[in-house]
C-alpha positions in Angstrom: 30.4 -11.4 79.6 28.8 -12.3 76.6 26.3 -9.4 77.1 29.0 -7.0 77.5 30.9 -8.0 74.4 27.4 -7.7 72.5 26.8 -4.2 74.3 30.1 -3.0 72.9 29.3 -4.0 69.1 26.2 -2.3 69.1 27.2 1.1 69.1 29.9 0.0 66.2 27.1 -1.9 64.4 24.5 1.1 64.3 27.5 3.7 63.1 28.0 1.4 60.5 24.4 1.2 59.5 24.1 4.9 59.7 27.0 5.3 57.4 25.4 3.1 54.8 22.4 5.0 54.9 24.0 8.0 54.5 26.1 6.9 51.5 22.6 5.5 49.9 21.0 8.6 50.3 23.5 10.7 48.9 23.7 8.2 45.9 19.9 9.0 45.6 20.5 12.7 46.0 23.5 12.7 43.5 21.5 10.8 40.7 18.3 13.2 41.2 17.7 15.1 37.7 20.1 17.8 37.0 20.7 20.3 34.4 23.3 23.0 33.1 22.5 24.7 36.4 24.2 21.5 38.3 26.6 20.4 36.2 28.1 23.6 35.8 26.9 25.7 38.6 27.3 29.6 38.3 27.9 29.5 34.4 26.6 32.4 32.4 27.8 31.5 29.0 28.6 34.0 26.8 29.4 31.7 23.7 27.8 28.3 22.6 30.3 26.3 20.4 28.3 23.4 18.8 30.4 20.7 16.7 28.4 18.0 14.8 29.4 14.7 13.0 26.8 13.0 11.1 27.2 9.5 9.7 26.4 8.1 6.2 25.8 4.7 5.1 28.7 4.6 2.9 30.8 5.1 5.9 31.5 8.7 5.1 30.9 11.4 7.9 30.3 14.9 7.5 31.1 17.6 10.0 29.6 20.8 10.8 30.0 23.8 13.2 27.7 26.2 14.8 28.9 29.0 17.3 26.5 31.7 18.6 27.5 34.5 20.8 25.1 35.9 23.4 24.6 38.9 21.4 23.6 37.2 18.4 19.9 36.2 17.3 19.1 32.7 18.4 21.6 32.2 21.2 18.9 32.8 24.1 16.5 30.4 22.4 19.3 27.7 22.3 20.5 28.2 25.7 17.2 27.8 27.1 16.6 24.7 25.1 19.8 23.1 26.6 18.8 24.3 29.9 15.8 22.4 29.7 17.9 18.8 29.3 17.7 16.8 32.4 20.2 14.3 33.3 20.5 11.8 35.9 24.3 11.5 37.1 25.3 7.8 38.2 26.7 7.7 41.5 29.7 5.9 39.8 30.7 9.2 38.6 32.0 10.0 42.1 34.5 7.2 41.8 35.6 8.3 38.0 36.0 11.8 39.8 38.4 10.3 42.2 40.1 7.9 39.6 39.8 9.6 36.0 42.0 6.8 34.8 38.9 4.5 34.9 36.8 6.5 32.6 37.1 4.5 29.5 36.9 1.0 31.1 32.9 1.3 30.2 32.9 2.3 26.6 31.2 -0.1 24.1 31.1 0.0 20.1 27.8 1.5 19.2 26.1 0.7 16.1 25.2 3.8 13.9 22.3 3.9 11.3 22.3 6.1 7.8 22.0 9.9 8.9 22.4 9.2 12.7 24.2 12.2 14.4 27.3 10.6 15.5 28.6 13.2 17.8 27.4 16.1 19.2 29.7 18.3 21.0 28.0 21.4 23.0 30.7 23.8 24.8 29.5 26.7 26.6 32.3 29.4 27.3 32.5 32.2 29.9 34.9 34.9 30.0 36.6 35.5 33.3 39.0 37.7 35.0 41.9 35.7 34.2 40.9 33.0 31.6 37.6 31.3 30.1 35.6 28.9 31.9 34.0 26.2 30.0 31.2 23.7 30.2 30.7 20.8 27.7 28.0 18.3 27.0 28.3 15.4 24.6 26.0 13.1 23.0 27.5 10.1 21.3 25.0 8.1 18.8 22.6 7.4 22.1 24.6 8.6 25.1 25.2 12.0 26.8 28.2 12.6 28.9 29.8 15.7 30.3 33.6 17.1 30.9 34.2 17.8 34.2 37.1 20.4 33.5 38.3 20.6 37.1 39.3 17.1 37.4 40.0 16.3 33.5 37.6 13.5 33.2 34.2 13.0 31.1 31.3 11.6 33.0 28.5 9.6 31.6 24.7 11.0 32.0 21.3 9.2 31.9 18.3 10.6 30.2 14.9 8.9 29.5 14.9 8.3 26.0 18.4 9.5 25.5 18.6 8.5 21.7 15.6 10.0 20.6 16.0 13.5 22.4 20.1 13.6 21.3 19.4 12.7 17.8 16.5 15.2 17.3 18.3 17.9 19.2 21.3 17.0 16.8 19.4 17.4 13.6 17.9 20.6 14.3 21.2 21.7 15.1 22.6 20.2 12.0 20.2 22.2 9.9 21.3 25.5 11.6 25.2 24.7 11.6 27.6 25.3 8.8 29.6 22.8 6.8 33.0 22.7 8.4 35.9 23.8 5.5 38.4 21.1 5.0 41.9 21.5 3.6 42.1 17.8 2.6 40.9 17.1 -1.1 
């Protein structure tokens, strides 16, 4: 009798084990290094819009903007540079995509140093038959994320040497960008 009971539970245990192994393998696949081609499949940008905020010790921030169209000098070089960036998507992003209201539960205050790029928003745009299509990367002090416009959620990205790479890219773009005109006096 006990032997029959064990034999009935064995297929269930094997099924559960196979499902668990498939989920783990899927998590490793999802977390593999990914670039813009993975984060925004099929995107062929016609416009790159960059907004930067730089922090200064006196608690002042300065805003700059850079916008390049595909027919302008520097566009192709910048696009190649952005396409070379490699990120890892945490498997927890799958949960955030399913339940977007959880996205702000993990944010922690960051320490800024004088001259740090506080925020770097890189928006890629491609015209379509009906509407524009967008992809967006964000770098904030030392962390990267991307905007999933289909699900309306911003998802974290991991990168080796995240702060160094993001700050260096931000400073390069800062030098190319124009100061933002403010209507405030």
